[in-house]
C-alpha positions as CSV (number, residue, x, y, z in Angstrom):
1,M,112.2,345.7,160.6
2,R,112.6,342.6,158.5
3,I,111.7,339.2,160.0
4,V,112.0,335.9,158.2
5,L,109.5,333.2,159.2
6,A,110.7,329.7,158.4
7,P,108.8,327.2,160.5
8,D,108.2,323.5,160.0
9,S,104.7,322.1,160.2
10,F,103.3,321.5,163.7
11,K,102.4,317.9,163.4
12,A,98.7,317.1,163.8
13,S,97.7,320.7,164.0
14,L,99.2,323.2,161.5
15,S,100.8,323.0,158.1
16,A,104.1,325.0,157.8
17,E,102.2,327.6,155.7
18,A,99.5,328.0,158.3
19,A,102.2,328.3,161.1
20,A,104.1,331.0,159.2
21,Q,100.8,332.9,158.5
22,A,99.8,332.7,162.2
23,M,103.2,334.1,163.2
24,A,102.9,336.8,160.6
25,D,99.4,337.8,161.8
26,G,100.8,338.2,165.4
27,L,103.7,340.3,164.3
28,R,101.7,342.6,162.1
29,A,99.5,343.5,165.1
30,V,102.5,345.2,166.6
31,W,104.5,346.1,163.5
32,P,102.0,346.7,160.6
33,Q,104.8,348.1,158.4
34,A,107.3,345.3,159.1
35,E,108.8,343.4,156.1
36,L,107.8,339.8,156.8
37,R,109.2,337.1,154.5
38,L,107.4,333.9,154.8
39,H,109.3,330.7,154.1
40,P,107.1,327.7,155.2
41,M,109.5,324.8,155.4
42,A,109.7,321.0,155.1
43,D,112.4,318.4,155.3
44,G,111.3,316.1,152.5
45,G,108.2,314.6,154.1
46,E,104.6,315.6,153.8
47,G,104.3,319.3,153.0
48,T,107.4,319.4,150.8
49,L,105.6,320.4,147.7
50,A,103.4,323.0,149.5
51,A,106.5,324.5,151.1
52,I,108.2,325.0,147.7
53,A,105.1,326.1,145.9
54,A,104.5,328.8,148.5
55,A,107.8,330.4,147.9
56,R,108.1,329.8,144.1
57,P,105.2,331.3,142.3
58,E,106.6,330.2,139.0
59,A,106.2,326.5,140.0
60,Q,103.6,324.6,138.0
61,W,101.5,321.9,139.6
62,R,101.3,318.6,137.7
63,S,99.5,315.4,138.5
64,T,100.0,311.7,137.6
65,T,97.8,308.7,138.1
66,V,99.9,306.1,140.0
67,S,99.4,303.1,142.3
68,N,98.7,303.7,145.9
69,L,100.4,301.7,148.7
70,D,98.0,298.8,148.2
71,G,97.9,299.1,144.4
72,R,94.8,301.2,144.0
73,P,95.0,304.1,141.5
74,C,95.4,307.6,142.9
75,Q,96.3,311.1,141.7
76,A,99.7,312.2,143.0
77,R,100.9,315.8,142.5
78,W,104.3,317.0,141.7
79,L,105.9,320.4,140.9
80,Q,107.7,321.4,137.7
81,L,110.1,324.3,138.1
82,P,112.0,326.2,135.4
83,D,115.2,324.8,133.9
84,G,114.1,321.2,133.9
85,V,113.7,320.8,137.7
86,A,111.0,318.6,139.1
87,V,110.1,318.0,142.8
88,L,108.3,314.8,143.9
89,E,106.9,314.0,147.4
90,S,106.8,310.3,148.2
91,A,104.1,310.9,150.8
92,Q,101.7,311.9,147.9
93,M,101.1,308.2,147.1
94,L,103.0,306.3,149.8
95,G,101.9,308.3,152.9
96,L,101.1,306.2,155.9
97,P,97.5,307.6,156.2
98,L,96.9,306.2,152.7
99,S,97.4,302.6,153.7
100,Q,93.7,302.0,154.2
101,G,94.2,299.0,156.5
102,C,96.5,297.2,154.0
103,P,99.0,295.1,155.9
104,V,102.5,296.5,155.7
105,E,103.7,293.1,154.2
106,Q,101.5,293.8,151.1
107,R,102.4,297.5,150.6
108,S,104.7,298.6,147.7
109,S,106.5,301.8,146.7
110,L,105.6,301.1,143.0
111,G,103.7,304.4,142.7
112,L,106.7,306.5,143.3
113,G,108.5,304.7,140.4
114,Q,105.5,305.3,138.2
115,Q,105.6,309.0,139.0
116,L,109.3,309.1,138.3
117,L,108.7,307.6,134.9
118,A,106.1,310.3,134.1
119,V,108.6,313.0,135.1
120,L,111.3,311.4,132.9
121,A,108.9,311.5,130.0
122,E,108.5,315.3,130.5
123,G,112.3,315.7,129.9
124,C,113.1,316.9,133.4
125,T,116.9,316.7,134.0
126,R,117.1,317.5,137.8
127,I,114.6,315.6,140.0
128,L,114.3,316.1,143.8
129,I,112.4,313.4,145.6
130,G,111.2,314.1,149.2
131,L,111.3,311.1,151.5
132,G,109.3,310.9,154.7
133,G,106.0,310.0,156.2
134,T,105.7,306.9,154.1
135,G,103.9,303.7,154.9
136,S,106.0,301.4,152.7
137,N,108.8,299.1,154.0
138,D,109.8,297.3,150.9
139,G,113.4,298.6,150.6
140,G,112.3,300.6,147.5
141,A,111.7,297.3,145.6
142,G,108.5,298.8,144.1
143,L,110.3,301.9,142.9
144,L,113.0,299.7,141.2
145,Q,110.4,297.4,139.7
146,A,108.5,300.3,138.1
147,L,111.8,301.5,136.5
148,G,112.6,298.1,134.9
149,A,114.2,296.0,137.7
150,R,113.0,292.4,137.9
151,L,112.6,290.6,141.3
152,L,112.8,286.8,140.7
153,D,112.4,283.8,142.9
154,A,114.5,280.6,142.8
155,Q,112.5,279.4,139.8
156,G,113.0,282.6,137.9
157,Q,109.4,283.7,138.4
158,L,108.6,287.4,138.9
159,L,107.7,288.4,142.5
160,P,105.5,291.2,143.8
161,A,107.5,294.2,145.0
162,T,106.3,293.9,148.6
163,P,107.9,292.7,151.8
164,Q,105.8,289.5,151.3
165,G,107.3,289.0,147.9
166,L,110.9,289.8,149.1
167,A,110.7,286.9,151.5
168,R,111.2,284.6,148.4
169,L,113.7,286.8,146.5
170,A,116.6,284.9,144.9
171,R,117.8,287.3,142.2
172,L,117.6,291.0,141.5
173,D,118.0,291.9,137.8
174,L,118.9,295.5,137.2
175,D,119.9,295.2,133.5
176,E,116.7,296.7,132.1
177,L,116.6,299.9,134.3
178,D,115.2,302.8,132.3
179,A,118.2,304.2,130.3
180,R,116.9,307.8,130.8
181,L,118.1,307.7,134.4
182,A,121.7,308.1,133.2
183,G,120.9,311.5,131.9
184,V,119.3,313.0,135.0
185,Q,120.5,314.3,138.4
186,L,118.5,312.6,141.2
187,L,118.5,314.1,144.7
188,A,116.7,312.3,147.5
189,L,115.7,314.6,150.3
190,A,115.8,313.0,153.8
191,D,117.1,313.7,157.3
192,V,117.1,310.1,158.4
193,A,120.5,308.5,159.1
194,S,119.5,304.9,159.4
195,P,121.1,302.2,157.1
196,L,118.9,299.9,155.1
197,S,118.9,297.0,157.7
198,G,120.2,295.9,161.1
199,P,119.3,297.1,164.6
200,H,119.4,300.8,163.5
201,G,117.9,300.1,160.1
202,A,114.6,301.0,158.4
203,T,112.5,298.1,159.8
204,A,113.9,298.0,163.3
205,V,113.6,301.8,163.9
206,F,110.6,302.8,161.8
207,G,108.8,299.6,161.0
208,P,106.6,299.5,164.1
209,Q,105.3,303.0,163.3
210,K,104.1,301.6,160.0
211,G,102.4,298.5,161.4
212,V,105.2,296.0,161.4
213,S,104.5,293.7,164.4
214,A,107.3,292.8,166.8
215,A,107.2,289.2,165.6
216,A,107.7,290.3,162.0
217,V,110.6,292.8,162.4
218,A,113.4,290.2,162.1
219,A,112.0,288.5,159.0
220,I,111.3,291.8,157.1
221,D,114.7,293.1,158.2
222,A,116.4,290.0,156.8
223,S,114.5,290.4,153.5
224,L,115.7,294.0,153.2
225,A,119.3,292.9,154.1
226,H,119.2,290.3,151.3
227,L,117.7,292.8,148.8
228,G,120.5,295.2,149.7
229,E,123.2,292.5,149.3
230,L,121.9,291.6,145.8
231,G,121.6,295.2,144.7
232,D,125.0,296.2,146.0
233,A,126.5,293.2,144.2
234,S,125.0,294.5,141.0
235,T,126.2,298.0,141.4
236,G,129.6,297.2,142.9
237,R,128.9,299.6,145.8
238,T,128.0,299.1,149.4
239,D,125.1,301.5,149.7
240,R,123.0,299.4,152.1
241,G,125.1,300.3,155.1
242,R,125.3,304.0,154.4
243,A,123.5,306.6,156.5
244,G,120.2,307.5,155.0
245,S,119.7,304.2,153.0
246,G,117.0,303.3,155.5
247,A,115.0,306.5,154.9
248,A,111.3,305.9,153.9
249,G,111.4,302.2,154.4
250,G,114.5,301.7,152.3
251,L,113.7,304.2,149.5
252,G,117.0,305.9,150.3
253,W,118.9,302.8,149.3
254,A,116.9,302.1,146.2
255,L,117.4,305.7,145.0
256,R,121.1,305.3,145.5
257,V,120.9,302.2,143.3
258,L,119.5,304.5,140.6
259,G,122.4,307.0,141.1
260,A,120.8,309.5,143.5
261,Q,122.6,311.6,146.0
262,L,121.0,311.9,149.4
263,E,120.9,315.4,150.9
264,P,119.3,317.0,154.0
265,G,115.8,317.8,152.9
266,A,115.5,321.1,154.8
267,E,118.7,322.4,153.3
268,Q,117.7,321.7,149.7
269,I,114.3,323.2,150.2
270,A,115.8,326.3,151.8
271,D,117.9,326.7,148.7
272,L,115.0,326.3,146.4
273,Q,113.1,328.9,148.3
274,G,116.0,331.4,148.3
275,L,116.1,331.6,152.1
276,D,119.6,333.0,152.3
277,D,118.6,336.0,150.2
278,S,115.7,336.7,152.6
279,L,118.0,336.4,155.6
280,R,120.5,338.9,154.2
281,G,120.0,342.1,156.2
282,A,117.2,340.6,158.3
283,D,116.7,341.5,162.0
284,Y,115.4,338.1,163.1
285,L,114.6,334.6,161.9
286,I,111.7,332.8,163.6
287,S,111.3,329.0,163.2
288,G,109.4,326.3,165.0
289,E,108.0,322.8,165.0
290,G,105.4,320.7,166.8
291,R,107.7,319.8,169.7
292,S,111.4,320.7,170.2
293,D,113.5,318.3,172.3
294,L,117.0,316.9,172.4
295,Q,116.5,315.6,168.9
296,T,116.2,319.2,167.6
297,P,120.0,320.0,167.9
298,L,120.8,316.8,166.0
299,G,119.7,318.5,162.8
300,K,116.0,319.0,162.9
301,L,114.6,321.7,160.7
302,P,114.5,324.7,163.2
303,W,118.1,324.0,164.1
304,R,119.2,324.0,160.5
305,M,117.3,327.3,159.9
306,A,118.9,328.9,162.9
307,A,122.4,327.8,161.7
308,R,121.7,329.5,158.3
309,A,120.7,332.7,160.1
310,A,123.8,332.6,162.3
311,R,126.0,332.5,159.3
312,Q,124.6,335.9,158.3
313,G,124.6,337.3,161.9
314,V,120.8,337.1,162.2
315,P,119.5,336.1,165.7
316,A,117.0,333.2,165.7
317,V,113.8,332.8,167.7
318,L,112.2,329.4,168.4
319,M,108.4,329.2,168.6
320,S,107.3,325.6,169.0
321,G,104.2,323.8,170.1
322,A,106.0,322.4,173.1
323,I,109.6,322.5,174.3
324,A,111.1,319.7,176.4
325,A,112.5,321.1,179.7
326,E,115.7,319.1,179.4
327,A,116.4,320.7,175.9
328,H,116.2,324.4,177.0
329,A,119.9,324.7,177.8
330,Q,121.1,323.3,174.5
331,L,118.5,325.1,172.4
332,A,119.6,328.4,174.1
333,T,123.0,328.0,172.4
334,R,121.4,328.5,169.0
335,F,118.2,330.5,169.7
336,C,118.1,333.9,171.5
337,C,114.6,333.2,172.7
338,C,112.7,329.9,173.0
339,L,108.9,330.1,173.3
340,S,106.2,327.4,173.6
341,L,102.4,327.2,173.1
342,V,102.1,325.2,176.3
343,Q,103.6,325.8,179.7
344,V,102.9,322.4,181.2
345,E,103.1,319.2,179.1
346,D,100.1,317.4,180.4
347,E,97.8,315.6,178.0
348,D,94.8,317.9,178.3
349,E,96.9,321.0,177.7
350,I,98.7,319.5,174.7
351,E,95.4,318.5,173.1
352,A,94.0,322.0,173.7
353,A,97.1,323.5,172.1
354,K,96.7,321.3,169.0
355,R,93.1,322.4,168.6
356,E,94.0,326.1,169.2
357,A,97.4,326.1,167.6
358,A,96.9,328.9,165.1
359,G,95.4,331.3,167.6
360,R,98.0,330.5,170.3
361,L,100.8,330.9,167.8
362,R,99.4,334.3,166.7
363,V,99.2,335.4,170.4
364,L,102.7,334.1,171.1
365,A,104.2,336.0,168.2
366,Q,102.3,339.2,169.2
367,A,103.5,338.9,172.8
368,W,107.1,338.5,171.7
369,A,106.9,341.5,169.3
370,T,105.3,343.6,172.1
371,Q,108.1,342.8,174.5
372,L,110.7,343.5,171.8
373,A,109.1,346.8,170.9
374,S,109.1,347.8,174.6
375,G,112.8,346.8,175.0
376,A,112.0,344.0,177.4
377,A,112.6,341.0,175.1
378,R,115.4,338.7,176.0
């Protein structure tokens, strides 16, 4: 029996690695000799580095001193893989929990650019940058500034790379971008389809989650739209309206300005982990997330993992913290079994499940394995 365990993190309760381990503990209680291949996953947001490091023992942890969201110095880790590959996680220095009360209008993505400079100095030629879970909403202006771009007001004075600074932006000078960028392959990992600005853009959709007030949405959105117009005029492209340019407060657009390709994070991380090799000849794949709903079939991580399993004829099982009742029928088209840590989605039960997530997931996996062993599983 070979089972591949490829869950996402269970938000606010379990890391992907802890979720995979809890599943494995439950399965081993029934099948102590089973071959279990653990692939804790991520989609580019928080946990991306841990997910790759867990499956790639040859990866080397590195650390760089960079600016936090509000300009304070912090240590941000990244991974160096063989053959000149580096993996960065924007949440390391730009994660929303790191905002420390700093107003979103004063936050900058400068630190990610500083880390990218350090990686360029190491000679890395293929750089993957995970986007997600960030607290910045500056259109990637800080990232561009760190790499040599100049943001200027109408008098030609340099502006801070923050939403507050962008309100006075008159010119974006990209002539002095770091020349080493031309010699590297940049891949931005994101599953967000929003454009840079507009009603479905970075600020309108995700800004409120980062602290943008309802009254400030229109003004910040207009600043990002103007930034995008100036940048696209310089590159001769129209990246601001493309799906994914609004990822991570506009970092998706800024990375495209630097020549990056945007790719689904979960797919790239699965490739880095060698997930397809583990699936070859497997009996089951088990994936999961904090809550599965009608958004899951639109390309969330468990759905993508199940699609990979299906291509190799491997049935997929979903074990999530909660599963929305209205999503069961659609989820059943991709998963042979859908199981939840909670039976009723009331507030007390959900909070209890978050506190007891590891134990409940272990019991759930054991119960499924017991049913399968007895021939009763469906």
